[in-house]
C-alpha positions as CSV (number, residue, x, y, z in Angstrom):
1,M,13.4,157.9,-56.8
2,T,10.2,157.0,-54.9
3,K,10.4,153.9,-52.8
4,K,8.0,151.0,-53.3
5,T,6.0,150.3,-50.2
6,V,5.0,146.9,-48.8
7,L,2.4,147.2,-46.1
8,F,1.5,144.3,-43.7
9,I,-1.7,144.6,-41.6
10,C,-3.4,142.7,-38.9
11,R,-5.8,143.6,-36.0
12,Q,-3.6,145.4,-33.5
13,N,-0.1,145.6,-35.0
14,V,1.5,144.0,-31.9
15,G,2.3,140.5,-33.3
16,R,1.7,139.1,-36.8
17,S,2.2,142.3,-38.9
18,Q,5.2,143.3,-36.8
19,M,6.8,139.9,-37.4
20,A,6.2,140.2,-41.1
21,E,7.7,143.7,-41.2
22,G,10.7,142.5,-39.3
23,F,11.3,139.5,-41.6
24,M,10.9,141.6,-44.7
25,R,13.3,144.4,-43.5
26,A,15.9,141.7,-42.6
27,R,15.5,140.0,-45.9
28,L,15.9,143.2,-47.9
29,G,18.7,144.7,-45.8
30,G,19.8,148.3,-45.9
31,G,19.8,150.3,-49.1
32,S,16.7,148.6,-50.5
33,D,14.4,150.6,-52.8
34,T,11.4,149.1,-50.8
35,L,9.9,150.7,-47.8
36,V,8.4,148.1,-45.4
37,L,5.6,149.1,-43.0
38,S,3.0,147.5,-40.8
39,A,-0.3,148.7,-39.3
40,A,-3.4,147.8,-37.4
41,F,-6.9,148.1,-38.7
42,E,-8.5,148.1,-35.2
43,D,-8.1,151.0,-32.7
44,I,-4.5,150.8,-31.3
45,E,-4.7,153.1,-28.2
46,S,-5.1,150.3,-25.7
47,A,-2.4,148.2,-27.4
48,R,0.0,151.2,-27.3
49,Q,-0.7,151.6,-23.6
50,K,-0.3,147.9,-22.8
51,Y,2.9,147.4,-24.8
52,D,4.5,150.9,-24.5
53,D,3.9,151.5,-28.3
54,H,6.1,148.4,-29.3
55,P,5.3,144.8,-30.3
56,H,4.3,142.4,-27.7
57,P,7.4,141.4,-25.5
58,Q,7.0,137.7,-26.4
59,V,6.8,138.5,-30.1
60,I,10.1,140.4,-29.8
61,E,11.6,137.4,-27.9
62,V,10.6,134.8,-30.6
63,M,11.9,137.1,-33.4
64,K,15.2,137.3,-31.6
65,E,15.4,133.5,-31.8
66,K,15.5,134.0,-35.6
67,G,18.1,136.7,-35.3
68,V,15.6,139.6,-36.1
69,D,15.3,142.5,-33.7
70,I,12.0,144.2,-33.9
71,S,12.2,145.9,-30.5
72,G,12.5,149.3,-32.2
73,Q,9.4,149.0,-34.3
74,H,6.2,150.9,-33.2
75,I,2.5,150.2,-33.3
76,T,0.9,152.1,-36.2
77,Q,-2.7,152.8,-37.0
78,L,-3.8,151.9,-40.6
79,T,-4.8,155.0,-42.5
80,E,-6.1,155.7,-46.0
81,D,-2.8,157.4,-46.8
82,L,-0.9,154.2,-45.9
83,L,-3.2,152.2,-48.2
84,K,-2.8,154.7,-51.0
85,Q,1.0,154.7,-50.6
86,A,1.4,150.9,-50.6
87,M,2.3,149.0,-53.8
88,V,1.1,145.8,-52.1
89,V,-0.9,145.2,-48.9
90,I,-0.5,141.9,-47.2
91,V,-3.3,141.1,-44.8
92,L,-2.6,138.5,-42.0
93,V,-6.2,137.9,-41.1
94,K,-9.1,136.3,-43.0
95,E,-10.7,138.3,-45.8
96,E,-14.0,138.7,-43.9
97,E,-12.3,140.3,-41.0
98,L,-11.0,143.2,-43.0
99,P,-12.9,146.5,-42.6
100,D,-15.0,147.8,-45.4
101,Y,-12.9,150.9,-45.8
102,T,-10.2,148.9,-47.4
103,E,-12.5,147.9,-50.3
104,P,-11.2,150.6,-52.8
105,Y,-7.7,149.1,-52.4
106,K,-8.7,145.5,-53.1
107,S,-6.6,145.3,-56.2
108,K,-3.4,145.6,-54.1
109,I,-4.5,143.4,-51.2
110,R,-3.2,139.9,-50.8
111,F,-4.4,137.6,-48.0
112,F,-2.1,135.4,-45.9
113,P,-4.2,134.6,-42.9
114,V,-2.3,133.5,-39.8
115,D,-4.0,132.4,-36.6
116,D,-3.8,135.1,-33.9
117,P,-1.3,133.8,-31.3
118,A,-3.1,135.9,-28.7
119,K,-6.6,134.5,-29.4
120,G,-8.3,133.6,-26.1
121,S,-5.9,135.6,-24.0
122,N,-7.9,137.9,-21.6
123,V,-5.4,139.4,-19.2
124,T,-4.0,142.9,-19.2
125,V,-0.7,141.8,-20.9
126,P,-1.5,138.4,-22.3
127,Q,1.0,135.6,-21.9
128,L,1.1,133.9,-25.2
129,D,1.4,130.2,-25.8
130,M,5.0,130.1,-27.1
131,A,4.5,127.0,-29.3
132,R,1.5,128.8,-31.0
133,L,3.5,132.0,-31.3
134,R,6.5,130.2,-32.9
135,L,4.1,128.5,-35.4
136,A,2.7,131.9,-36.4
137,R,6.2,133.3,-36.7
138,D,7.4,130.4,-38.8
139,S,4.4,130.7,-41.1
140,I,5.0,134.4,-41.5
141,E,8.7,133.8,-42.2
142,Y,7.8,131.4,-45.0
143,M,5.3,133.8,-46.5
144,V,7.8,136.7,-46.5
145,A,10.4,134.5,-48.1
146,G,8.1,134.1,-51.1
147,I,7.5,137.8,-51.7
148,R,9.0,139.1,-54.9
149,T,10.5,142.5,-55.2
150,R,12.7,144.0,-58.0
151,T,15.7,143.9,-55.7
152,H,15.3,140.1,-55.0
């Protein structure tokens, strides 16, 4: 049997989409017939270098507060193959921010914009405002709880 794929995307795949992937995997548990992925629509090379190909360290920290370990997840570049594979694509930015190349897949795209917790950070490895990061995390947790799959 082919697994259904849920794909979460944001700009760099170091925060919001990684949290959504982690919450969805935790919610579904092992043995699910749903594959959960996340990806970035911007170039990810600098993010991979900054964060050693993993989510932002503070994102990992706030997810652990919820009992979800995302430290093993990796930064992934959005590709047309991922868009084709996905049953549903959940975008964590505003619709106008999404690149034009996603247009052919608009029937499977759902928007749940969440403010970027790193917005305004301009250092090599930004230190995020923890209150802002927790607010984003909690919004994403709420959104993921509302996603319907055949197994739930």
